[in-house]
Every structure is written in C-alpha cells, then in structure tokens.
KOLMAR-338829 format. One record per residue: residue number from 1; x, y, z of N, C-alpha, C, O in turn. Coordinates in steps of 0.1 Angstrom, whole numbers. Example, Ala and Ser with C-alpha at 12.3 -4.5 7.8 and 13.67 -1.06 7.14 Angstrom:
# residues 2
NODE   k   n_X   n_Y   n_Z  ca_X  ca_Y  ca_Z   c_X   c_Y   c_Z   o_X   o_Y   o_Z
NODE   1   132   -57    78   123   -45    78   132   -33    78   142   -33    85
NODE   2   128   -22    71   137   -11    71   129     0    79   134    11    80
This chain:
# residues 174
NODE   k   n_X   n_Y   n_Z  ca_X  ca_Y  ca_Z   c_X   c_Y   c_Z   o_X   o_Y   o_Z
NODE   1  -265  -113  -113  -276  -115  -123  -274  -129  -129  -263  -134  -132
NODE   2  -286  -136  -131  -286  -149  -136  -290  -149  -151  -300  -141  -155
NODE   3  -283  -156  -159  -286  -157  -174  -290  -172  -177  -282  -181  -174
NODE   4  -301  -174  -183  -306  -187  -186  -299  -192  -199  -298  -185  -209
NODE   5  -292  -204  -198  -285  -210  -208  -292  -222  -215  -285  -229  -222
NODE   6  -304  -224  -212  -311  -235  -217  -311  -236  -233  -308  -246  -238
NODE   7  -314  -225  -239  -313  -224  -254  -300  -228  -259  -298  -235  -270
NODE   8  -289  -222  -253  -276  -225  -258  -272  -239  -256  -265  -245  -265
NODE   9  -275  -245  -245  -272  -259  -242  -279  -269  -252  -273  -279  -256
NODE  10  -291  -266  -256  -300  -275  -263  -299  -274  -278  -302  -283  -286
NODE  11  -295  -262  -284  -294  -260  -298  -280  -260  -303  -272  -252  -300
NODE  12  -277  -270  -312  -264  -271  -318  -261  -259  -326  -268  -255  -335
NODE  13  -249  -253  -324  -244  -241  -331  -251  -228  -326  -248  -218  -333
NODE  14  -258  -228  -316  -265  -216  -311  -255  -206  -305  -246  -210  -298
NODE  15  -256  -193  -309  -248  -183  -304  -257  -171  -300  -266  -167  -307
NODE  16  -254  -167  -287  -262  -155  -282  -252  -145  -278  -242  -148  -271
NODE  17  -255  -132  -281  -247  -121  -276  -256  -112  -268  -267  -108  -273
NODE  18  -252  -109  -256  -260  -101  -247  -252   -92  -238  -240   -95  -235
NODE  19  -258   -82  -232  -251   -73  -223  -260   -74  -210  -272   -71  -210
NODE  20  -253   -76  -199  -260   -77  -186  -252   -68  -176  -241   -64  -178
NODE  21  -259   -65  -165  -252   -56  -155  -245   -64  -145  -249   -76  -142
NODE  22  -235   -58  -139  -228   -64  -128  -234   -57  -116  -232   -44  -115
NODE  23  -240   -63  -107  -249   -57   -96  -241   -52   -84  -246   -43   -77
NODE  24  -229   -57   -82  -222   -54   -69  -216   -40   -70  -212   -35   -80
NODE  25  -217   -33   -58  -211   -20   -56  -198   -21   -48  -190   -11   -48
NODE  26  -195   -32   -42  -183   -34   -34  -178   -49   -37  -186   -57   -42
NODE  27  -165   -51   -35  -159   -64   -36  -152   -67   -23  -144   -59   -18
NODE  28  -154   -79   -18  -148   -83    -5  -140   -95    -7  -144  -105   -14
NODE  29  -128   -95    -2  -119  -107    -2  -112  -107    12  -116   -99    21
NODE  30  -101  -114    13   -94  -115    26   -87  -102    30   -84  -100    42
NODE  31   -84   -94    20   -77   -81    23   -87   -70    27   -82   -60    32
NODE  32  -100   -72    26  -109   -62    30  -121   -60    20  -123   -69    11
NODE  33  -128   -49    22  -139   -46    13  -135   -34     5  -131   -24    11
NODE  34  -136   -34    -8  -132   -24   -17  -144   -19   -25  -152   -27   -30
NODE  35  -145    -5   -26  -157     0   -33  -154     1   -48  -142     4   -53
NODE  36  -164    -1   -56  -163     0   -71  -168    14   -75  -180    17   -72
NODE  37  -159    22   -81  -163    36   -84  -170    36   -98  -180    44   -99
NODE  38  -165    28  -107  -172    28  -121  -172    14  -125  -164     6  -122
NODE  39  -183    11  -133  -184    -3  -139  -191    -2  -152  -201     6  -154
NODE  40  -186   -10  -161  -193   -11  -174  -202   -23  -174  -200   -32  -166
NODE  41  -212   -24  -183  -220   -36  -184  -211   -48  -189  -201   -46  -195
NODE  42  -215   -60  -185  -207   -72  -189  -213   -76  -203  -224   -79  -204
NODE  43  -203   -76  -212  -207   -81  -226  -204   -96  -227  -193  -100  -224
NODE  44  -214  -104  -230  -212  -119  -230  -215  -124  -244  -224  -119  -252
NODE  45  -208  -134  -248  -210  -142  -260  -211  -156  -256  -202  -162  -251
NODE  46  -223  -162  -258  -226  -176  -254  -227  -185  -266  -235  -182  -275
NODE  47  -219  -195  -267  -218  -204  -279  -220  -218  -275  -213  -223  -265
NODE  48  -228  -226  -282  -229  -240  -280  -217  -247  -286  -214  -244  -298
NODE  49  -210  -255  -279  -198  -262  -284  -199  -277  -283  -189  -284  -284
NODE  50  -211  -282  -281  -213  -296  -281  -225  -300  -273  -233  -291  -268
NODE  51  -227  -313  -271  -239  -317  -263  -238  -312  -249  -230  -316  -241
NODE  52  -248  -303  -245  -249  -298  -232  -237  -290  -227  -234  -289  -215
NODE  53  -229  -284  -237  -217  -276  -233  -218  -263  -240  -223  -261  -251
NODE  54  -213  -253  -233  -213  -239  -239  -200  -232  -235  -194  -235  -225
NODE  55  -196  -223  -244  -185  -215  -242  -189  -201  -239  -197  -195  -246
NODE  56  -185  -195  -227  -189  -182  -223  -177  -173  -225  -166  -175  -218
NODE  57  -178  -163  -234  -167  -153  -235  -173  -140  -231  -185  -137  -233
NODE  58  -165  -131  -225  -170  -119  -221  -159  -109  -217  -148  -113  -216
NODE  59  -164   -97  -214  -154   -86  -209  -162   -76  -201  -174   -74  -203
NODE  60  -155   -70  -192  -161   -60  -183  -149   -51  -179  -138   -55  -177
NODE  61  -152   -38  -176  -143   -29  -171  -148   -23  -158  -159   -18  -157
NODE  62  -139   -25  -147  -143   -20  -134  -132   -11  -128  -120   -15  -129
NODE  63  -136     0  -122  -126     8  -115  -128     8  -100  -139    11   -95
NODE  64  -118     4   -93  -118     3   -78  -111    15   -71  -102    21   -77
NODE  65  -115    18   -59  -108    27   -51   -99    20   -41  -104    12   -32
NODE  66   -86    21   -42   -76    15   -34   -68    25   -26   -69    37   -29
NODE  67   -60    20   -17   -50    29   -11   -36    24   -16   -34    12   -17
NODE  68   -27    33   -18   -13    29   -22    -7    21   -11    -8    24     0
NODE  69     0    10   -15     6     1    -6    18     7     1    22     2    12
NODE  70    24    18    -4    35    24     3    32    37    10    37    39    22
NODE  71    23    46     5    21    59    11     7    61    15     4    71    22
NODE  72    -2    52    12   -16    51    17   -25    62    10   -36    65    15
NODE  73   -20    68    -1   -29    78    -8   -39    70   -16   -38    58   -19
NODE  74   -50    77   -19   -61    71   -26   -57    69   -41   -51    78   -47
NODE  75   -60    57   -46   -56    54   -60   -68    47   -67   -75    39   -61
NODE  76   -70    51   -79   -80    44   -87   -73    33   -96   -63    36  -102
NODE  77   -78    21   -95   -72    10  -102   -83     4  -111   -94     1  -106
NODE  78   -80     2  -124   -90    -3  -133   -87   -17  -137   -75   -21  -141
NODE  79   -96   -26  -136   -96   -40  -140  -103   -40  -154  -114   -37  -155
NODE  80   -95   -43  -164  -101   -45  -178  -101   -60  -180   -91   -66  -185
NODE  81  -112   -67  -177  -112   -81  -176  -118   -87  -189  -129   -83  -194
NODE  82  -111   -97  -195  -116  -105  -206  -115  -120  -201  -105  -124  -196
NODE  83  -126  -127  -203  -126  -141  -199  -132  -150  -209  -140  -146  -217
NODE  84  -129  -163  -207  -134  -173  -216  -135  -186  -207  -125  -191  -203
NODE  85  -147  -191  -205  -149  -203  -197  -159  -213  -204  -168  -209  -211
NODE  86  -156  -225  -202  -165  -236  -207  -174  -240  -196  -169  -244  -185
NODE  87  -187  -241  -198  -196  -245  -188  -205  -257  -194  -206  -258  -206
NODE  88  -210  -265  -185  -218  -276  -189  -231  -276  -181  -232  -270  -171
NODE  89  -241  -282  -187  -255  -282  -181  -254  -292  -170  -246  -301  -169
NODE  90  -264  -291  -160  -264  -300  -149  -267  -314  -152  -263  -323  -145
NODE  91  -273  -317  -164  -276  -331  -167  -265  -337  -175  -266  -349  -179
NODE  92  -254  -330  -178  -242  -336  -185  -235  -345  -176  -230  -341  -165
NODE  93  -233  -357  -181  -225  -367  -174  -213  -370  -182  -214  -377  -192
NODE  94  -201  -366  -177  -189  -369  -184  -177  -367  -175  -178  -360  -165
NODE  95  -166  -373  -179  -154  -373  -170  -147  -360  -172  -138  -356  -164
NODE  96  -150  -352  -183  -142  -340  -185  -149  -327  -180  -146  -316  -184
NODE  97  -159  -329  -171  -165  -317  -165  -156  -310  -155  -149  -317  -148
NODE  98  -156  -297  -156  -147  -289  -148  -154  -284  -135  -164  -277  -137
NODE  99  -149  -287  -123  -156  -283  -111  -155  -268  -109  -164  -262  -103
NODE 100  -145  -261  -114  -144  -246  -113  -155  -239  -120  -160  -229  -116
NODE 101  -159  -245  -132  -169  -239  -140  -183  -240  -133  -192  -232  -135
NODE 102  -185  -250  -125  -197  -252  -118  -199  -242  -106  -210  -241  -101
NODE 103  -189  -235  -102  -190  -226   -91  -199  -214   -95  -206  -208   -86
NODE 104  -200  -211  -108  -209  -200  -112  -221  -204  -120  -227  -196  -127
NODE 105  -224  -217  -119  -236  -223  -126  -246  -226  -115  -243  -233  -105
NODE 106  -258  -222  -117  -269  -226  -108  -280  -232  -116  -289  -226  -121
NODE 107  -279  -245  -117  -288  -252  -126  -285  -249  -140  -273  -251  -145
NODE 108  -295  -244  -148  -292  -240  -162  -289  -225  -163  -289  -220  -174
NODE 109  -287  -219  -152  -284  -204  -152  -270  -201  -148  -264  -207  -140
NODE 110  -264  -191  -156  -251  -187  -153  -252  -175  -144  -259  -165  -147
NODE 111  -245  -175  -133  -244  -164  -123  -233  -155  -127  -221  -158  -125
NODE 112  -236  -144  -134  -226  -135  -140  -218  -128  -128  -206  -126  -130
NODE 113  -225  -125  -117  -218  -118  -106  -207  -127  -101  -195  -122   -98
NODE 114  -209  -140   -99  -199  -149   -94  -188  -151  -104  -176  -152  -100
NODE 115  -191  -152  -117  -181  -153  -128  -172  -141  -128  -160  -142  -129
NODE 116  -177  -129  -126  -169  -117  -126  -161  -116  -113  -149  -112  -114
NODE 117  -167  -120  -102  -159  -120   -89  -147  -130   -90  -136  -127   -85
NODE 118  -149  -141   -97  -138  -151   -99  -127  -145  -107  -116  -146  -104
NODE 119  -131  -137  -118  -121  -131  -126  -114  -120  -119  -102  -118  -122
NODE 120  -120  -113  -111  -114  -102  -103  -103  -108   -94   -92  -103   -93
NODE 121  -107  -119   -87   -97  -126   -78   -85  -131   -86   -74  -130   -81
NODE 122   -87  -137   -98   -76  -142  -106   -67  -131  -111   -55  -133  -113
NODE 123   -72  -118  -113   -64  -107  -118   -60   -97  -107   -56   -86  -110
NODE 124   -62  -101   -95   -59   -92   -84   -44   -88   -84   -36   -97   -84
NODE 125   -40   -75   -83   -26   -72   -83   -19   -75   -70   -25   -75   -60
NODE 126    -6   -78   -72     2   -81   -60     4   -68   -51     4   -68   -39
NODE 127     7   -57   -58     9   -44   -51     3   -33   -59     4   -33   -72
NODE 128    -3   -23   -52    -9   -12   -59    -2     1   -54    -1     3   -42
NODE 129     4     8   -64    12    20   -61     5    32   -67     0    31   -78
NODE 130     7    44   -61     1    56   -67     9    60   -79     4    66   -88
NODE 131    22    57   -79    31    60   -90    43    50   -89    45    44   -78
NODE 132    50    48  -100    60    38  -101    71    40   -90    76    30   -84
NODE 133    75    52   -88    86    55   -79    81    61   -65    87    70   -60
NODE 134    70    56   -60    65    60   -48    75    58   -37    81    47   -36
NODE 135    77    68   -28    88    67   -18    82    62    -4    89    59     5
NODE 136    69    62    -3    63    57     9    62    67    20    62    79    17
NODE 137    61    63    33    61    72    44    73    70    53    79    59    53
NODE 138    76    80    61    88    80    70    84    70    81    73    70    87
NODE 139    94    62    85    92    52    95    93    59   109    88    53   119
NODE 140    98    71   110    99    78   123    87    86   125    80    85   136
NODE 141    84    96   116    73   105   119    60   103   111    50   108   114
NODE 142    61    94   100    49    91    93    45   101    81    35   100    76
NODE 143    54   110    78    52   120    67    53   112    54    61   104    52
NODE 144    44   117    45    45   111    31    57   117    24    59   129    22
NODE 145    67   108    21    80   112    15    78   117     0    88   122    -5
NODE 146    67   114    -6    64   119   -19    62   135   -19    65   141   -29
NODE 147    58   140    -8    56   154    -6    69   162    -3    69   174    -3
NODE 148    79   155     1    92   161     4    99   154    16    92   146    22
NODE 149   111   157    18   119   151    29   114   156    42   111   168    43
NODE 150   114   147    52   109   152    65   121   156    75   118   163    85
NODE 151   133   152    72   144   156    80   147   146    92   156   149   100
NODE 152   140   136    93   142   126   104   155   119   101   160   117    90
NODE 153   162   114   112   174   106   111   170    92   107   163    85   114
NODE 154   174    88    95   170    75    90   182    66    89   182    56    82
NODE 155   193    69    97   205    60    98   201    47   105   196    48   116
NODE 156   204    36    99   202    23   104   216    16   106   222    13    95
NODE 157   220    14   118   234     8   120   233    -7   115   223   -13   115
NODE 158   245   -11   111   247   -25   106   245   -34   118   253   -33   128
NODE 159   235   -43   119   233   -52   130   245   -61   133   247   -67   144
NODE 160   254   -64   123   265   -72   125   276   -65   134   284   -72   139
NODE 161   275   -52   135   284   -45   143   279   -42   158   286   -35   165
NODE 162   268   -48   161   262   -45   174   271   -50   186   271   -44   196
NODE 163   278   -61   184   286   -67   195   298   -57   197   302   -55   209
NODE 164   304   -52   187   315   -42   188   310   -29   195   317   -24   203
NODE 165   298   -25   191   292   -13   197   290   -15   212   292    -6   220
NODE 166   286   -27   216   284   -30   231   297   -30   238   297   -25   250
NODE 167   308   -34   232   321   -34   238   326   -19   241   330   -16   252
NODE 168   324   -11   231   327     3   232   319    10   243   324    18   250
NODE 169   306     7   243   297    13   253   301     9   267   299    17   277
NODE 170   305    -4   269   308    -9   282   321    -3   287   322    -1   299
NODE 171   331     1   279   343     6   283   343    22   282   354    28   284
NODE 172   332    28   280   331    42   279   333    49   293   327    44   303
NODE 173   341    59   293   342    66   306   330    75   308   325    81   299
NODE 174   327    76   321   315    84   324   319    98   327   310   107   330
C-alpha cells in the first residue's frame, strides 16, 4: 500500500496518524516462502522533522507458520515489529540522505509493504524451535525424539581411535 507524504513533507510540524493494511499473505526470502496466518493493520505516525524530511514511526504484529528447525513440527511465530525511519522527499538535495530509506519511497509515496518487509528481514530469527528443549529427530530412523525414545543405536565412536580400530580389525582371527 502506498501512502502519500506530500502534506507531511511540505508543512512544518505536521503530524499524521493513520492505520493502513499490510497486503501480503506470504513472505519470501532466500530460505523460502512463508505463509502469514494472522496480521494486524500497520499503525503509522508520520511527523515532519525539517525541510522535506519526515519521521515514520509504526508497529505491526504478524504471525507466521514455520517448521521447527530441529524436529520439523509446525510452529507459529509472531513478529511484533516496531520501527522508526527517517525519509526524505525526492526533491531533497543533501549529503545526509539515507539510501536505505529510499528503498521504500516511490516519489512522494511511502510503500508500506516494502517498509514492513524490510523490518521482517531485520528481525528474522536465527533458529525457530517448537520448544526450548526440542530434542529433534533420530539420525537413524527419523522418529521425532520429543514423542519418545526410538531405541536406535546412537553410539558414535571417537574418530581419533579409528586407526587403532583398523589395527585390531586387520589382526582379527577369522
């Protein structure tokens, strides 16, 4: 959704508060495409902070459907995003203009969807777990270890002892 910022850029001390919708139903990045289960409207506060400059403050709450990184169970993860960005009008000529802010400006319009997508990327979690002590899946049979032990042999020999094991196996009587 595009929001016109012409009034905010041109009127000294102008403040606008508005609520707009976030239109996307999915979010795509290098890890894949993720569905958005719930989303709140984006609450914005637009303030003039100088000649052709505005401060954009806002918040939005989005719930995504993910898979646990250890056991692959479905997990709901909520992003509670609060952001604050300074934007400038396209006719502003100054050395202090921020190129990152221009990524979500289209002329005198603020692209709210691009702004929210940028905030999602900045707040993306390193790892998503179904619970803090998730045990994952068995490396042998693939059973979810949160449901119980599978009984598979999970002994892993020390690789530093492999040379000694080879000597014993070579001298073994048949």
